[in-house]
N, C-alpha and C positions, 0 to 999 in steps of 0.2 A: 339198798343198802341192806335189806334183810339178807339177801344171797350173800354179798360181802361177807357179812358179818356170821354167818350160817345160824341165823334164827327165822323164826317163824314169821309170817305176815298175815294181818288179818286185815281186810277192804272196810272200812267203814264206809256206807253207803248213804247216800242224801235220797231222801225220799225212797226209801225200800218197799220193794212189794214182795214181802216174807209169803203171800199167799200161793206163790208161783211153785213152792215147793213144800215139802213136808215137815224140812227143818224149823225146830225153834228158833225163834229170832228175839235178842231184845233191842227194843228200840226206845228211843227220848225224844223230847221237843226241845229243841235250841232254845236260847235265849235269844234276841233278836241280832242279826248280823249286821253289816254294814249297809245292807239295803233297807234294814229295819223288818226282814222276814224272819219268819220263825219255821226252822226245819225238823223236819224229822230223819234222824240220822238211826243207823242199825246196824247190828251184825250177826252171823249165826250164832247162837248161844253157847255152843259146843267149842268154838273155837277160841275162847279166853276161860281160863280156871283160875282156882285160887293161888296155883303156881306159878303163874305168870306173871312177869314184870312187864309193864308196858310202854314204850317209847312212842308217841305219837309225831309222825314225820309228815311235814306240808310245805308248801313253796311259800305261803305268804301267811299270816295272821293280821287281823285288823282289828277286831273286837274282842276275838277270844268266846265267842258264842259256840261255834262248833268246836273249839277245844274243850268249852266247859262241859258240852254234851257228850262228846265223846270219851271224857273223862267220868262222867257219869255212869255210860255203858260199863266202861272197866270195873267202876265201884260195885254197880249190879251184878257184873259176873263174878264178883270176888277176887280180880288181880289186885295188882299192885301200880298203880301210876305212878312213872318214873319222872314222866314230864313231857317237852313238846320241843322238837328240832326243826327249825323252820330256815329258810333261805332268807326273807324278809319280815322282819319283826317291825310292825307298825301299831303296836299295841300302845296304848296310853294309861290304861289300868291292868290289873290281873296277871301282871307279867310273874311276880313272884309266887302267887297263889297257884298259878298252873306250871311253875317251873320251867318257862320259854327259854330257848338259847336260841337265838339268829346270827345267823353269819353276818347280816348287815340290817341296821335300822334305818326305816324307811326316810328319815328325815334325813341320812346322807345321802340319800340317791339325789336329794334336789340341790346338793352345795356343787358349787362350781370349783374344779381344781384350781 
C-alpha cells in the first residue's frame, strides 16, 4: 500500500531487539491481546517525526491492544495518528477511539449466504 500511495513505511516489530544495532528505538508494552499476552512493540525512533501522519495497516484486529500500542508509539514519536485500516475487524470496543476502518466485520464471516 505504501508503495502504491508513494508514502513511507515503518515496520512495527513485536518483541523487537533494539540492542542489535546502534539506532534509537521507541518501545511500548501493549494492553492484553486476544491471547491475553502483553507484547512489546517498537520501531526505530528516526522513522517517525512530528511531520508524519500515520495510518496503521493490518490484516485483522481483534482486541485493539496492538493498535493501541502502535498509536502510543506514534504519539511518543510526535506523529499524528490517522487511524487503522484492516481487512477483518473483530473489535467489540475501541473502534471509534482507534479510528478503525475494516473491509469486513468478523461477524459477517460466519453468516451463511
